[in-house]
C-alpha positions, 0 to 999 in steps of 0.5 A: 656790691654790684651796685658799687661796681657798675655805678662806678664804672659808669661814673669813669665813663662820664665827663667829671662835671657830668658825674658831679651833675648827676650825683653819681659821687654821693652813690658811690660814697654811699656804697662804699661801706657794702664794698668794704664789708664784701672785701672783708668777707672774701678774705675771712680766715678759715676761723672766721676772722676776717683780714684787712686787705691792704688798701693798694690791693683792693683798689687794684681789684676794684679797678680791675672789676670796674673796668671789666663792668666798663666794657660791658657797659659800652657793649650794651650802650651799642647793642642795647635793643638786641642785648635787653632782648635776649636778657630779658626773655629769661624773665617776664619782661624785656627792655629795647629802644623804640625803632621809630623813636630811638631816644625811647625806651619800651618795656614789655611784659608777657606774663599773665597776672589777670585778676590777681591782687597787689598785696599791701604796699609798704613805703618805709623811707621818704626823705625827710622834707616829706615826712609831713607831706600828704600824699595824693591818691591816683585816680587808677589807684585800685586793687591791682594798682597803687599809686601816690604822689608827693610834693613839697612846697619847695617843688620836690616830687615823688611818685611811687606806683606798684603793679604787675608786669602783665602780659601785653602791657608796655611802658614808654620812657622818653627824655625830655626834648634835646635831653639823652636818656642815661641808664644803668642797671642795678640790684634793689634788694635781690631783684633786676632794677633800671635807674634812669634820668636826664638833666631834669629828673629821673626814676627807678623800676624794680623788676621782682620776677618771682612775684611779677611785681613791678615797682615805679619811682619817678622824681626830681629828687636826688639819685641816692634818695630815689635808690633808698626809697626803692630799698625800703618799699615792701609788701604785705601778702595775705596768707 
């Protein structure tokens, strides 16, 4: 439900043609069932029987929540650097704008994972046109970094990397020249996540603060597909 409210609020901040181009309408449709289920759960009676709230009332509640979230997003847009440093400091990472290049977003990490090997990474879903695509394995792929590069004959590509949010590490994300990087905070499988994009491509970063793992997806596919890929990446830990 959190994803639905955040994306809906952000959707309202963008012009109509921008919303269509960024595929946010598709995300809203995909997440609408989650919002409906949450509404039913909230209205469940003591006997466990859910009562469906009138559409007008549900819509009113959603609009109120969306307006509140929109206000938060606007505040973050103005104070992103300071706000993200404070928020991120509660975990093992924080996000801020680069001082000498404000269009660039920087991630920094503070926990030590020296010598900690990755669990087995399972990619549970890819779009249909990737099913028969053999991934390329990056030279950096080892016991501490998982890296896969998929590309279809039509030029659709997905790059997936998994490693630890290691102390002293930094990641820089910059838009294409003349572009502005859009960013929205999500929750994926209970973990903090950032969805970002410009008109050329986009990506998702998922921060698992319990295990210290960082999932990164970079791609030129649709946003809704990237979210589904991220939701279906799982880990098998050695006992």
